[in-house]
N, C-alpha and C positions, 0 to 999 in steps of 0.2 A: 491290732496286732502289735505285740511287743518287740522292740527292736533287740536283736543280738548284741550281747555285751561285748565291748572291744577286747581284742587280744591282748593279754597282759602276761601270759605265762612264758615270758621270756627266760630261756634257760641256757645261760653260758657256762659250758663245761670248764671248770677250773680244777687245777691240781689239788689233790687232797694231802699231799706231802712232798718232801723233797725240797730242792732249790726253788722251785716255782710254786710252791705251796700257796693257794689263794689266787694265783694268776691262770689266765687262759694260755697254755703251753703254745698253741696254734698262733695266737696273735703276737706273743712275744718272739717266738722264733722266725715267723714272717717278717715282722717289723726290724728284728735286729739283723736278720740276713741281708736285707735290702740296705740298711745303713753301713753294715760292715763292707759290703761289696762296693758301695760308693766311696767309702774311705780307702779301700785297697786300691781302687782304680784311681783315685785322685793322687794317691801317694806313689804308686808303682809306675804308672804312665801319666804323668800330670799334664803333659802338653796334649795327648790325646783326649783326655778327660774334658779339658778346657775347651778344646775345639770341637768335639762331639756336642757338648752341652750347649755351646753357642750356636752352632748350625741347627740343632733340633729346636732351640728356643726361637731363633729366626723363622723356621718353618712352621712352628706352632702359631707363632703371632700372625703370620700370613693367613692361615686358615681359621683362626679363632679369635682374632681381635674383636670382631663384631659380636661375637657370642659372648664374650667377657663384658663388654659394655652394656649390652641390652639386659642380660640376666641380672646385673647389678641394679639397673633402672628398675626392673620387675621387683626385686627385693624391697626397694624403698616403697613403692607403691603398695605392695602386699601387706607390709607392717602398717601403713597409714590406714588401710581399710580395716585391719584387724583391730586397731586401737579405736577407731571411730565407731564401729559397729557396737551397739549398747550389749547385745548378747554375748559377744566375745570379749570385748574390753574389760567387762566388769569381773569376768571369771577370776577366782582366786587360784593361786598356784599353791595348794596346800588343803588340808582339812579346814572346814568353816570355823572361823574365829583364830585360825592360825596367825601369830604375831611373827614379823620380820626377826631373823636371827640377829642381824646386826643393825646398828644405828644408822640413820641416813648418811651422816658424815663418814662413818667407817665404810659403809656400802660404796658411797661415791668415791672415796679415796682408793679403795681396792679396784673398783672398775676403772678408774682414770690411770692408776699406776699400771696395772696389768694390761690394760687395752691399748695404751698409747704414749706412756711416759717417755720412752727412748726415742720414738718417732717425733714428739714435740720438741724435745731438746735438739735433736739433730737438724730437723727442718724448719725450726721456728723462724730462722733468719734465711736459710738456704732455699727453702720453697718459695716464699714470696719474692725474693730477689731473683731467682731462677725463672720464675714465670713472669716477672716483670719484664726480663729481657727476651723471653720466647714463649710464646703461647700461639693458639690458632689464629687469633686475630692478627698478631704481629707477622707470623710467617704467610698469612694471606696477603701481606702489604698494606692493611688497613691503617695500621699506625706504626710507629717506630719503637723498637724496644728500648728499655731504660730511659723512657722519657714520662713525663706527667700524664700524657694522653694514654699510655700503656698501663697505667696504674690499674684502672677499672678492669680490664680483661685479665690482667695478672691475678687479681684477687678473686675474680669469678671462678677461675680454675683452682686456686689454692683453696677456696671454700668447697669446691667440688671434692677434692682430693681428701679432705679431712672434715667434711660435713655430714649431712643426713644420709647420703648414699653409703659412705665409708662406715659409719657405725651400724647402718642396717644390716651390713653383711655379718657382723659379730651377733646382732640380736636374731637374726633368722636362725642360726645354730643354737644359741642360748635359750630362746623362747621354746624351740622344738624340745631340747632336752629337759627343761625346767618343767614344762607343762606335763609331760609323761611322768616324770619323776615324782612330781608332787601331787598329781591329781589321780594317777593310777599306780602309784607306788611301784614304778619300774626302775631298773638300773640306770644310774646316771652315766650311760655311755652312748656312743655315737649311733650304733645300730638301733638303739630304741626308738630313735626319731623315724625310722622308716617301717616300723610295725604297723601302722594303719594301712599301708600298702601291701606289705609282704608278709605279714603274720608270722607264721612259724617258720617260714623259710630264713628268717633272721636268726634262727638257732643254730644254723648250720654253716656250711662254707661261704655262702654269701654274706652272712653277717659278719664272719671274720675278715672278709675282703673290706666291707664297709669301714670297720674298726681300724683295719692296717691302713687304709687310705687317710683316715684321720690322724693317725700316728704320724705317717710320712709327711703329711702336710704341716702338721704342727712342728715337727723338728726342723722342717726346712724354712718355715715362717719364722720361728724364734731364732734360727740360725742368722737370717738376714738382719733381724732386729739386733741381735747381739753383735753381728758383725760391724754395723753402722755405730752402734753405740760404743764398742770398744774403740773405733777408730776416734771418736770424739773424745773419749776418755784419755788416749794418748795425746791428742792435740792439747787437751787441758792440763795434762802434766807437763808437757812442753812449754806451754804458757807460764807455768808457775816455776819450773826448774831450769829450763833452757837445755835439758839433756839431749844432745843431737843424736845419741846413738838409737833413740826411739824413732827417729824421723828419716824421711828420704829428703834431703835438702835440695835436691835437683839442681838444675843449671840456672843461669842468670835469667830473671824474670819468671822463673816457675815457682809457684806457691809450694812451701814445704807440706809434705804429706806423711802420714805415719807409714814406716817401713814394715816389711813383714816380720821382722824381728820384734819390733814395737808391738805390733798387732798381736802377735802369738804371746809375748810376755803379758799383755793387758788381758788377753783371753784367759790365760792360766789363773791370773789373780781373781778375776771376776767369776769364773766358773767354780773356783775353789769356795769362795764366799757364798756362791748360789747354792752349792751342795749342802754346805753347813746350815744354811738358812732352811733348806727344803727338808732336812731330817727334823727340824724343829716343829714343822707342822703349819697348816694353814691359819690355825686359830692364834699362833704367836708370832712366828717369822713374817709371814706375808701381812698380816694385819698391822704390825707395829711399823714395818718398813713403808707400808702404804700410807699411813698416816703421817710418817716423817716425810716422804716424798711430796706429799700434798702441801705440808706446812712450808718447806724449802721452796716448792714452786711458787707459792704465794710471795714469799720473800723476794724471790728473783722478779716476779712480775711487779711487785711494789717498786723495786729499784728502776725498773723501765718507765713505771708511771711518774716517779719523782724525776729521773734525770733525763728520760728518753723524750719522744715526740708524742705525748699523750694526746694533745688536741688533734694533731694530724691523724693518729691512730683511731681516734674515736669517729672522726669525720669518715676516715676510709671504711671503718667497720659498717656504719650505717648506710653508706652508698653501696658498699660491695654487697651487703646481705640483700638489699632490695634488688640489685642486679642478679644475684644468685637465684633468688625466688623467680624472678621474671624469666630466667632461662632455664628454669628447673627441667622442664620437659625434654627440651632440645638437649641439654647436658645428659639426660637420663638415657636418651635413645639415639643419639646422633653418632653413630657409628660409622666408620670408614674402612675400607677394603683397600689392599695394595693396588697401586696403578700399573698396569702392565706397561711395558715398552710399546705394544702396539696401540694401547689407548692413548699414550703420550704422543706418539707419532701423528695419529688421527687429529689431534687438537693443535698441532703446530702450524703457523703460517707457512705458506708455500716456499717463501725465502729460505726458511730454516730447515725444511725437510731434508736436505741432502746431509745435514750435520746432526742428524736425530741421535745417532749413537753417541756422538761427543757431548751432547747437550743433557742427555737423560739424567745421570747421575747428579749432576750439578743442580738442576732444576727440581729435581725431587728430594734433595738433601734438607731434611727438617732442621738441622743445626747450622745451617749456614744463613746467608742474606743475599739480597739482590746484588749488593756490591761485591760480596764474596763469590757469587756466582759468576759475575762478568770477570773479576780478576782471574778466575780460575781457568779461563777458556784460553786454547791456544790455536794458532793458525788461523784459517779463513773463518772459523766459528767466531773467533774474537772480533773479526772486522765487520760483523753483522750490525746494523744500525741499531741505536738504542731502544727505538721504538719496537723493532723486532724482537730483541732480546727480553723487553718487558713482556710481549706477547708469549715468549716461550716459558719465561718464568711463571707467568699465570697458567700456562698450560699444565705446568708440574704442580699446581697447588694440591689436587687431590693426593698425590703421592707424598707431598710434605705433610699434609694434614694427617694421613695414615701414620707416617713415620713419628710424628710428634705423639699422637694418641697412643701408639704402641709402646713408645719409649716413656711416657708419663703416665697417663690414666690407667692404660692396662696393667702396667707394672705395679701401680699402687692397688688396683683391685686383686690382682694375684696376690700381692703381699698380705691385704686384708684377709683375703679367702684362706691362704694358707695358714694365717694366724688364727681363723675363726674356731677351729676345733679347740684350741687352748683357750681362747678368751670367752667363746661361747660357753664351754663346759665350766669354766671357772665363773662366769657370770651367773649361770644356773646354780652352781654350787653355793653362791652367797645370797640367792635371791628368794629362797623358800619364805612363804607368806606374803608375797607381793602379788597385786593384781597383774593381769595381762597387760592393761593400759598403763599401769604404773611402771612395770618392767619396760615397756617400749619407750614411754616418754623419758624414764629415767636414764635408759642406756642408749637413746638415740638423740633426743633433742636436747637434753641437759649437757651432756659433754660435747656435742657438736658446737653448741653456743659457746662454751668455755674455749674450744679450739679456735674458734673464730676470734675471740678476744685475744688469746695468746699469739695468734699469727699476726694480727694487726698491730699489736703493742709492740711485740718483740721485732717482727718483720718490718712493720711500719717505721720503726725508729731506724733500722738499718737503711730502708729506702730513702728516708728524709735526710740522713747523713748523706747519702750519695748525691741526692737532687740538690741539696744546698751547698754542694762543694766541700763540706767539711771532711769526709772520708778520701776523696780524690781517687776513687776506684779501688781502694785497699779492701774494701769488704766484698765487691764483686770478684776482685782477683784472687780472694783467698779460697782454699778448698772448702767444700760443703760443710765438712765437720769442724773446720776452724772459723766459720763465718760468725758464730756466737761470740767466741772470744774477740775477734777483731773488732766486732760491733762494741763490745763492752770496752775495749781500749780506746775506740775513738769517741765514747760517751763519758767515761769516768777516768781518774787518774789515782795515783798514790795508793795509800793504804786501803782504801775502799775498793779500789779495782783488785788488789791482791785477795782481799778478803772475800769479794764476791766470785772471783775466779776459783778460789778454792771451794767456795760453797757449791759452785756449779760442778765441779769435779766430783764432790761428794754425792751431789744430786744425780748426776748421771751414773754413777756407781751404785747407788741404791735403786734407781730405776732399772738398771741391768740385773741387779740381783733379784729384784722382785719379778721381772718378766721370766728370767732363767728358772728360778725356783718353782714359780707358779707352772711354768711349762713342764717341769719334771714331775711334779705332783699330778698334773693332768695326764701326762702319758702313762703313768702308773695306774691311774684311775681307770683309763681305757683298759689297760692290761688285765686289771683284776675284776672286769666285768661291772665296773661302777662302784666298787668297795673302795672307799676313802681311807680305810684303816689298813695302809700297806706297809710292809717292812722297810726299814731304812736301807738295807742292802741293795734293793731295786732301785731306789732314788739315787744311790751313789753310781750305780752302774749306768743308769740313763744319763745321769750328769756327765760321766766319762764319754759315753757314746756321742752326746751333743758336743762336747768340747772337741772330740776327734773328727766330727763332720765339719764343723766350723774350721778347725784348723787346717785339715786336709784340702778343703775347697780354696782356702785363702792362699795356701802353697801352690796348688795347681794353677791359679790365675796369675801367679808372678807378681813382680813389684809394680808394673806399670798400672794395672787395673785389678787390685787384689780382691775387689767385690764382685768382679763379673761372673766367676763360676757359681758363687752363692746365688746371685740374683737370677741367673739361668736356671739353675737346679730348682729354685723356689717357683719360678713361673711355670715350669713343666710340671712339678709335683702338685700344683695348685689346681690344674685343669680337671683331673678326675674327681677330686672333691667338690669342684663348682658344680658338676653334674649331680652329686650326691645332694647338694645343697638345694638345688631346683627341685628334686624329689621330696626334700623336707618341706618345702612349701606346699606342695600338693597334698603330702600326707597330713599336715597341720591343719589345712583347710578342711579336709575331710573329717578330721578328729574333732575339731571345734563344732562344724556343722552338725555332725551325728550326736555329739555330747549334749548339744543344745535340743536336738530332738528327744533324746532319753529323759533329759530334765523336764521337758514339757509333759511326757508320758507320765512321769513319776509324780508330777505335781498334783495335789488334791482338786477335785473338781469343786467349782465355786457354787 
């Protein structure tokens, strides 16, 4: 009995004329309405918007932290199985004999630049240093932060956040879209990935909802990336020029940080360049900028190899990679839930029970330490014996573990997931003619290994400068987006320092432009039902909307924590698309299995 052919008759109604010619009016209006409403809310009622987003984010993390952690672990194992199985891994994404559109160098450059360029620049030093001082092993009290003993656990979680799990998120979306687009000749848009499950329902309102969720997640994911990147861009300009109007200098002992005025000025410059690049098209603007990004990145890496702590970094790379692999399963599925006050009270020693309310917040604070916990106590609670306080602090460990995981790992997973419609669709766009196995290896394993090298060479140098006393706390004390420039100042001097700093600013700028213009192209591709030949007026409009969203949320958050509203909105917006991605995996498994059966039926008998 022959199998039924797969559903491929995806019909996304597009306007035949007028302003929205070639676009789905429903998707465009729904997406723009959500974004415009968010901008108006943030501009007219900034305090309310910031407060509500923060409260909603806290509640969401309490309920869905474990969901975020476990589903990302599932993504990694799902792709591993698909790549290993011969009948799925060897399948070509395109007609038999199809050759890849881009060379391996350009393919990797575009993948690397669009997928993680800004993140690597911002967190190359900030991530390893931050996790060296605070990670689950440190907050459990097993090692002391910012010591040599904390190095292994710090890099374990650095590799987690930028390793195989992280890139698997992009590839789940990218592989789903590329497989249907190039093996079934279907539109390169988000709803296509769910057709094996929902069939013709994707032609209607349900399909519109899926595409809109992809657009909203993309805008918020790209917004956070550009927000961090612009902050580092302003830090770099300040390091070169010393112009204080861009910075919030703060009080004595406080690290300078970009001001709201500086962030908005940098945002307008970057987004203006991005819109210009976007209208030039993927074949020119993105490709050439991506190649430039990779070359400049290699130069920066070479500077750290020559002048940094290369031997220390390579030793760290080897030991951290082994440690990461050994803990891979626990990192994949080791999720924490909030610790209630009742659960904390039940774990307290009897001497501390009368002071439970006074002890709870300090003992469950993931950003403190045991010494900080003790020094923050008052009255009779502060008079408790050291051994009792140690037991109290141990009782709060589940709460600290949850708070740390929600603040670090879950934030990263939400960020990668929000970014995945953009990067996944972009990866699909540039990967025609690749096999499924080649796509997974090329987009999961290869970039992860490069990320590991980047984090150990740049971040390891910063840590070594702190360990050997050269930096004397200067790098740790700098803001996250300034840590790279402070590390360079501690490592090199003179004209070379000036030249490399200028190059870093250029690199940050080109990474930002690449990410933003790629995001604009992807959003318009979804609007047009997968059509990549879209008008420039729509690229300009979405570039302006993206600028307005970022600027409004920066203004809503205020001077103290200008990225908070962006972060909170992104985590909230990523949750619905996380569920869509789970369905994508189920749909792809079904499609690969049934296509394999069809291929066997079609094969001539021997």
